[in-house]
Each structure stands twice: as structure tokens, then as C-alpha cells.
C-alpha positions in Angstrom: 166.8 51.6 142.9 163.2 51.4 144.0 163.6 54.6 146.1 164.9 56.5 143.0 161.9 55.3 141.0 159.5 56.3 143.7 161.2 59.8 144.0 160.9 60.3 140.3 157.2 59.5 140.2 156.4 61.6 143.3 158.3 64.5 141.7 156.3 64.1 138.4 153.0 63.9 140.2 153.8 67.0 142.3 154.9 68.8 139.1 151.7 68.0 137.4 149.7 69.0 140.4 151.6 72.3 140.8 151.2 73.1 137.0 147.5 72.4 137.2 146.9 74.6 140.2 148.9 77.5 138.8 147.1 77.2 135.5 143.7 77.4 137.3 145.0 80.4 139.3 146.3 82.3 136.2 143.1 84.1 135.5 143.2 85.7 138.9 146.8 86.7 138.5 145.9 88.3 135.1 143.4 90.6 136.9 146.1 91.9 139.2 148.8 92.1 136.5 147.8 94.4 133.8 150.7 93.9 131.4 149.2 93.3 127.9 152.1 91.2 126.8 151.3 88.6 129.4 147.7 88.4 128.1 148.9 87.7 124.6 147.6 84.5 123.0 150.5 82.1 122.3 148.6 80.2 119.6 149.4 76.9 121.3 146.4 75.2 122.9 144.8 78.6 123.2 146.9 79.6 126.2 148.4 83.0 127.0 151.9 83.9 128.0 150.6 84.2 131.6 149.2 80.7 131.5 152.5 79.3 130.2 154.5 81.2 132.9 152.2 79.9 135.6 152.4 76.4 134.4 156.2 76.4 134.3 156.4 78.1 137.7 153.9 75.6 139.1 155.8 72.6 137.7 159.1 73.9 139.1 157.6 74.5 142.5 155.9 71.0 142.4 159.2 69.3 141.6 160.9 71.1 144.5 158.1 70.2 146.9 158.1 66.6 145.6 161.9 66.3 146.2 161.5 67.6 149.7 158.5 65.5 150.7 159.5 62.2 148.8 161.4 60.7 151.8 158.4 61.1 154.0 156.0 59.6 151.5 158.5 56.7 150.7 158.9 55.9 154.4 155.1 56.0 155.0 154.6 53.7 151.9 157.1 51.2 153.2 155.5 51.1 156.6 152.1 50.6 155.1 153.5 47.8 152.8 155.1 46.1 155.8 151.9 46.3 157.8 149.9 44.8 155.0 152.4 42.0 154.5 152.4 41.3 158.2 148.6 41.0 158.2 148.6 38.7 155.2 151.3 36.5 156.8 149.0 36.0 159.8 146.2 34.9 157.7 146.0 31.4 156.2 146.4 31.2 152.5 142.8 29.8 152.2 141.4 33.0 153.8 143.5 35.2 151.5 142.3 33.4 148.4 138.7 33.5 149.7 138.9 37.2 150.4 140.3 38.0 146.9 137.5 35.9 145.3 134.9 37.6 147.5 136.2 41.1 146.6 136.2 40.3 142.9 132.6 38.9 143.1 131.5 42.0 145.0 133.0 44.4 142.6 131.4 42.6 139.6 128.0 42.8 141.3 128.6 46.5 142.1 129.6 47.3 138.5 126.4 45.6 137.1 124.1 47.4 139.6 126.0 50.7 139.1 125.2 50.7 135.4 121.5 50.6 136.1 121.6 53.4 138.7 124.2 55.7 137.0 121.5 57.5 135.0 119.8 59.0 138.1 120.3 62.8 138.0 122.7 64.5 140.4 123.7 61.4 142.4 124.0 58.9 139.5 127.7 59.4 139.1 128.4 58.6 142.8 126.2 55.5 143.2 128.7 53.1 141.5 131.4 54.2 143.9 129.2 53.6 146.9 128.2 50.2 145.5 131.8 49.2 144.9 132.8 50.0 148.5 129.7 48.3 150.0 129.6 45.1 147.9 133.4 44.8 147.9 133.4 44.7 151.7 130.4 42.4 151.9 132.0 40.0 149.4 135.2 39.8 151.5 133.3 39.2 154.8 130.8 36.7 153.4 133.4 34.7 151.5 135.8 34.4 154.5 133.0 33.5 156.9 131.1 31.0 154.6 134.2 29.6 152.9 133.8 26.1 154.2 130.1 26.0 153.3 130.7 27.4 149.8 133.5 24.9 149.2 131.2 22.2 150.5 128.7 23.0 147.7 131.3 21.9 145.2 132.6 18.9 147.2 130.6 16.5 145.0 133.2 17.1 142.2 136.2 15.3 143.9 133.8 12.6 145.2 132.5 12.0 141.7 136.1 11.8 140.4 137.0 9.3 143.1 133.9 7.2 142.4 134.6 7.1 138.7 138.2 6.2 139.4 137.1 3.3 141.6 134.6 2.1 139.0 137.3 2.3 136.3 139.8 0.3 138.4 137.2 -2.3 139.2 136.4 -2.8 135.5 140.1 -3.1 134.6 140.6 -5.6 137.4 137.5 -7.6 136.3 138.6 -7.7 132.6 142.1 -8.7 133.6 140.7 -11.7 135.6 138.4 -12.9 132.9 140.7 -12.4 129.9 143.9 -13.9 131.3 143.4 -16.3 134.2 146.3 -18.5 133.2 148.7 -15.6 132.8 147.6 -14.3 136.2 148.3 -17.7 137.9 151.7 -17.8 136.3 152.5 -14.3 137.4 151.4 -15.1 141.0 154.0 -17.9 141.0 156.8 -15.7 139.7 156.0 -12.5 141.6 156.2 -12.5 145.4 152.8 -12.0 147.1 152.3 -8.5 148.5 151.7 -8.6 152.3 148.3 -7.0 152.9 148.6 -6.8 156.6 147.9 -3.1 156.7 149.6 -0.6 159.1 147.8 2.7 159.2 149.8 5.9 159.9 148.3 8.8 161.8 149.4 12.4 161.5 151.4 12.6 164.7 153.6 9.6 164.0 154.4 10.9 160.5 155.4 14.4 161.8 157.5 12.6 164.6 159.7 11.1 161.8 161.0 8.0 163.7 158.6 5.8 161.6 160.9 6.4 158.6 163.9 5.0 160.4 161.9 2.0 161.7 160.7 1.2 158.1 164.3 1.3 156.8 165.3 -1.3 159.4 162.7 -3.8 158.3 161.1 -4.4 161.7 157.6 -3.6 160.4 155.9 -6.1 158.1 153.0 -5.6 155.8 151.8 -2.6 153.8 151.8 1.0 155.0 148.3 2.5 154.4 148.1 6.2 154.4 144.5 7.6 154.4 143.7 10.5 152.2 142.2 12.4 155.2 145.6 12.2 156.9 147.3 13.7 153.8 144.7 16.5 153.8 145.4 17.2 157.5 149.1 17.3 156.8 148.6 19.7 153.9 146.4 21.9 156.0 149.1 22.1 158.7 151.7 22.8 156.1 149.6 25.8 154.8 149.1 27.2 158.3 149.9 30.8 159.1 151.7 29.7 162.3 155.4 29.2 161.5 155.8 26.3 163.9 152.8 24.4 162.5 153.8 25.1 158.9 157.3 23.7 159.7 155.8 20.5 161.3 153.5 20.0 158.4 156.2 20.3 155.8 158.4 17.9 157.8 155.5 15.4 157.8 155.2 15.6 154.0 159.0 15.2 153.6 158.9 12.1 155.9 156.1 10.6 153.7 158.2 11.2 150.6 161.2 9.6 152.3 159.2 6.5 153.2 157.9 6.1 149.7 161.2 6.5 148.0 163.8 5.1 150.4 162.1 2.4 152.4 161.5 -1.2 151.1 157.9 -1.3 152.4 154.9 -1.3 150.2 153.0 2.0 150.6 149.4 2.6 149.5 147.1 5.7 149.6 143.6 4.9 150.6 141.0 7.3 149.1 138.1 6.5 151.4 136.8 9.3 153.5 134.0 9.2 156.1 132.0 12.4 155.7 129.8 11.5 158.6 132.8 11.7 160.9 134.5 15.0 161.6 137.6 14.0 163.7 140.6 12.5 161.8 141.4 10.1 164.7 137.8 8.7 164.6 138.1 8.3 160.8 141.4 6.4 161.3 139.8 4.0 163.8 136.9 3.4 161.5 139.3 2.6 158.5 141.3 0.3 160.8 138.1 -1.6 161.6 137.2 -1.9 157.9 140.6 -3.1 156.6 141.5 -5.1 159.7 144.8 -3.3 160.1 146.9 -1.8 163.0 147.3 1.8 163.7 150.9 3.2 164.2 150.9 6.2 166.4 152.5 8.0 169.3 149.3 9.8 170.4 148.3 8.5 173.9 144.6 9.4 173.5 144.3 7.7 170.1 146.1 4.7 171.6 143.4 4.3 174.3 140.4 5.0 172.0 141.7 2.4 169.4 142.1 -0.3 172.0 138.6 0.4 173.4 137.2 0.0 169.8 139.1 -3.2 169.1 141.7 -1.8 166.7 145.3 -3.0 167.5 147.8 -0.2 168.0 151.6 0.0 167.6 152.8 2.8 169.8 156.2 4.3 168.8 156.9 5.6 172.3 156.3 2.1 173.8 158.7 0.7 171.2 161.4 3.3 172.1 161.0 2.5 175.8 161.2 -1.2 175.2 164.6 -1.0 173.4 166.2 1.1 176.1 168.7 -0.6 178.3 167.2 -2.1 181.4 168.5 -1.0 184.8 167.9 -2.8 188.1 168.2 -1.5 191.7 171.8 -1.7 192.9 173.3 -1.1 189.4 176.0 1.6 189.2 176.4 4.2 186.4 178.4 7.3 185.9 176.5 10.5 185.1 176.8 14.3 185.1 174.5 16.3 187.3 173.2 19.2 185.1 170.4 20.8 187.1 168.3 20.9 190.3 165.4 18.6 190.9 161.9 19.5 192.1 162.5 18.4 195.7 165.0 20.1 197.9 168.5 18.7 197.5 167.8 16.7 194.4 169.9 16.8 191.3 169.0 15.7 187.7 171.1 13.9 185.1 170.3 12.4 181.8 171.5 9.3 179.9 172.5 9.4 176.3 169.0 8.3 175.2 167.4 11.1 177.1 166.3 9.1 180.2 166.1 11.4 183.2 167.8 10.3 186.4 166.7 11.9 189.7 169.6 11.8 192.2 169.0 12.1 195.9 171.2 14.7 197.5 172.6 15.4 194.1 172.5 19.2 194.4 175.9 19.3 196.1 177.4 17.6 193.0 176.1 20.2 190.5 178.0 20.1 187.2 180.2 17.3 188.4 180.5 13.7 187.0 179.8 11.2 189.7 179.0 7.5 190.2 175.5 6.8 191.3 173.6 3.7 192.5 170.2 2.9 191.1 167.5 2.7 193.8 164.4 2.3 191.6 163.0 2.9 188.1 159.6 4.1 187.0 158.4 2.9 183.5 155.3 4.4 181.8 154.1 4.7 178.2 155.2 8.3 178.2 158.8 7.5 179.2 161.1 6.2 181.9 162.5 7.8 185.0 165.4 6.4 187.1 165.9 7.3 190.8 169.5 7.0 192.2 171.7 8.1 195.0 175.4 9.0 195.0 177.6 6.0 195.4 179.7 5.9 198.5 183.4 5.7 197.9 
């Protein structure tokens, strides 16, 4: 349907162009054709019969040329649209919005300046066009490069809103305490006390998703505290131009929604942000020091930094390794060799929980299910590796 509409407009445009060109050429044709009847005024828009014939012939020729060339123009237009769409998909949505705002600002400035210079003789009519091109380009470039700085100028607005919200909440809490102390004491007796032993979630453990399953089992006590800067980082990842990052960010937001709606744990959003700290991990450690909570993560580096700064850490990977079945040297198990190992003659197998088993001289048993005897096991925070050898019959 779209192709038919484009063909129609191309044919109309070419018909108008052909009629206009033939109309402009009709005086020259009148010189060579001396027939008086063709020079007769038709009384319609002051055109002669020659003008009318030229316009009709030009329109017919234009329609014919438009019908012949429309497939090429449509194909070129589609390729250009696909190229523009591909370039926009590679750009973050923030840069696209910033570029549009910069272009609009540049064109407004160019229009205002163009009015002042348009009265200059000879070149006055062309100056607004030049200004539009120059200021439009400058607006796009400056807005995309200085986007963070420009947004930072208006950063006081959300801070002011947060401060006003905190003041309002403090006033409401103070008035509630002074107006109804007895009712508050009665309510405390009836309502179970909320456990304020905070557990702070970092971005990596939210995207990982296992924290939602752990919360549903009830193994974690206290209140889950989700900092606002972690939410902002998740939103930034979800808006990324990279498909993989965008998928991970949206998964993290879905996990948070699942924790808030399906788990029995108390979840709070902390609006504190530390503007003097740039890294999200450092902000998380600072918040953990302030609230006296523990950080739940699976980030090895954050784990070490938090421990050095005196903030307790609950590592999901360490928990996963701790609940895996314990194997001891001499124990037998039945596994399937699936690939070669790094060393010559080695074979590799996996347990159901993903634990890798390196089998000595296991290459000869490739794709076979055999009984092996455990010789040793290596346990680290990153995972576990079991070394074994084929069991003798």
C-alpha cells in the first residue's frame, strides 16, 4: 500500500515538473511554429493554445517518466530510511532527545537572526538558509557533547523536591508522635515490629535474579533497601543502545518488581544520593556505613572493597557454593564426558548444578557415561572444580 502511495506522489510531482518545464519552453516553440491558431488566446488564465498543449504534453511525459523511475526512487528512499533507523538504534535515547532539542534551539536562533539580516540587498534572502544550516548543526553538536553539564544545571530541581518531601515526612511523623502517643503505643503492641536490619542490593545481584528466589524462601531477614542510585543505573542500562545491556537492565527492573510484589520481605527505596561520589559501588558502601546494613552482591571486587571498609557482605556466589553437595576424595560418581580438557588426555564433565569435573585420562571416554573416583576438589568464591579419574572395574 505504501509503495502505491509513493508511486502516486512521484507521478504527480513529475507531472507538475514536466508541465512547468514545457510551459516555460512554450514561447520558444511558438517562434518556430508559426501557426496562428496555436497563438490564439484561450481566455483562461491568459494562456494560449500552445501553452495549453505544452502543459498537457509535459504532464503526460512527466507521468510516464515518474512511473518508470518510481521503483528506483522508492528503493533509494527505503535504503535511506533503513540507514537512518540503524543509526538511531545505535544511539542512546538520551542522545537522540538531546540532538532533537539542540536542533530545535539552533533553528529558533537562526530564525531570529535571519529576520534581522534578511533586508540586506542581494544576499539577504540566502542568509536565513545559511544560518539555519550552521546553527542547526551547532545546536546538535553542542547539545550532545554538553548534555550532562546542561542537565546538571537543572539538577537542583529533583534535589529540591526530595528535600521538601523529607521535610514534609518529618513534620507528619513529628505531629503523629505528639498528637497521639497513646494510640501509637497501642498500635505498636498490635502490629508486629518491622525488622530494620537493612540488606542493600547492588545492581549486579538484581540483574542476576537469584535474589528473588532467595527472598521467597525466607532465608533473608530484615528489610531490603534499594538505593535510588541503583535504580537510576538500572534504568540507564535498560535504555542502552546495546541490545544485551538493554535486556539485562529490563530483567533487573522485572526482578525488582517481582521482589516487591511476590516476596514477603519489607522493601524500601532510599532516596539518598552522594553527589561527591561518582561510582555506584562507592555510594553503596557509604550508604551501608550510614545505615549499618549488609550489602548483598555477587561482585567480587565490591565484596573485597566492602570488607576493607568495614561493611558486611552477603555474597550470592558463596551461598550457592555453600549449599552444593560436598564431595570427598575417594567418593564415586557417575558422569558423562562431554569435551576435552586443557591438558592432554583430560576429559571434562559437569554435575547437574554446573560444577565442572576434570577427569584424568578422560579423553578416551568422550561422550560416554562412566564411573569416576574423586581425587581432589578446589573450592573458591568464584565456584568449585572437582578432579577425578576413571574408576577401575
